[in-house]
C-alpha angles and dihedrals in degrees: 000000000000122000108262111258129194119201116188101164122103131228110255101177095259134067110259111225119231136005131245126221137159117282110271130212118240124213090264095164088065099036094050096048098255091140136029109253116221107193131187095039100153097177116341137348123199119228108202119207122199125197131176138188121231110324101195124073136163114285121257136166092254134071109250121168107248099196147022121235123214123191119195132170142223126184139227106206110168117218120223120241135180143193117208117183127171127190130184115226090217089070089066102042095090094037123107088256094056095109091064089060091068132246097267122099084234093067134153137229112279107277095220091051091047091055092046093048092052091052090046092052093048091048091050090051090051089050091050093049091048092052092045097050091076107009103034127125122201091217090064116085112252094020142092127205107284128213093269093056093044094047092046090057095047116089091200093063114099108242123209120189112236141193140195105305124221138148092279096060107019094101092052092046093049087050090058091055095047092047090055095053109113116247090237089064103031111105096020114142096236096045116121140163105232111217138175124251089251091055090048091053091049091050094050090049091049090051090050092051089053092049096247095114132030105252091217100037118145120242132005131282130198112275128223136165118217089334096313115116118243113216112201106213114192091209097051110111120236117272092021128108136171131194114205145128115263087229089062094052115073133191114197126199142148116244110359092228097049092100090051096054118085129167125223109203122189104208095199094095093040107048103357093248127131093237129120119202129205114201128186128171132179142153128228144160141152137218139159132229111218117026095189089066094057128086117206118198113193133166 
C-alpha cells in the first residue's frame, strides 16, 4: 500500500521551480560540537571510566600504594532505524509537474520532486536525531534513550530542582546550575550549560531588561553565563538544562554518512507496479562517561 499523498497544486503549463516546506531543524548539537561523535560503532563500543582515591601521601622509605583504582564501563550500542516511503506515480500524472515524468505510459516520478523529497527525508531524520539526543526514550518507536533519561536514572548525576523558566527567573535558575557544577569540571574549556531555545530567549530578554543587551539588536551572539558557555540545543525540552563537558557526552553511530544516504527504487522493473520507494537506514545512540561530573536541571 502506497503512502498517502495529497497534491493541492494546479497545472499551469510550465514547470514551477522549487518546492516550499516548513523550516526544519538540523542536528545542531552534533554539527556545532556539543557532543563527541564516536563513528564506526558496528555493534557496541565500551566506554571505560577510571576513578582513584587520594593519590598523594606522606613520604616514607617504603613503597605503599597511595590509592585504589576502580575501572567501570558504559556502552555505546547504536540502535537501528529506518525510513520506508512509497509513492505511486499515478498520483503525479495530473499534477503540474506531470510533463517532467515523460510522455510514455512507463514514466517515472518527477525528478525535481524526487530530489526535494530526498532532502526533506534527510532533514526530518536530522530533526528527529536532534530531538532524541536529549529528550529521547528508548520505549518510543524511532528513538533511543537521550541524555535526560540516562542522567535521570544515574544516581551519580547531580540533580537540581527546576521550575518553569521565563525572563523573570532565568538568571536565578542558571545560577543554580552553575553553582552545582563540580570544581573538577568548572573552568574546563569544553564545559557548557545546554539549554533550550525557549530558555535562550528568556535569557536574552532578561539581559535586555537589565541593559546588558540591546533588546532589538540584529543577529545573534554567543551566549555565556558568568563565564560558562551556554549551548543552545534545538532538541532540549523547555525547562530542562544540563551542565557537562562535550567530551563527556558521546553520540555513537555507524558510518557518519549513513543518515545522508537514501535509495530511490523504481519498482516498475521489479514487480511491475507503478510505485517508487524511498529507503533510508541509520544507527544512532548516546551515552555519557562520568555521571558525577554532570548537572541535571529538571522541573
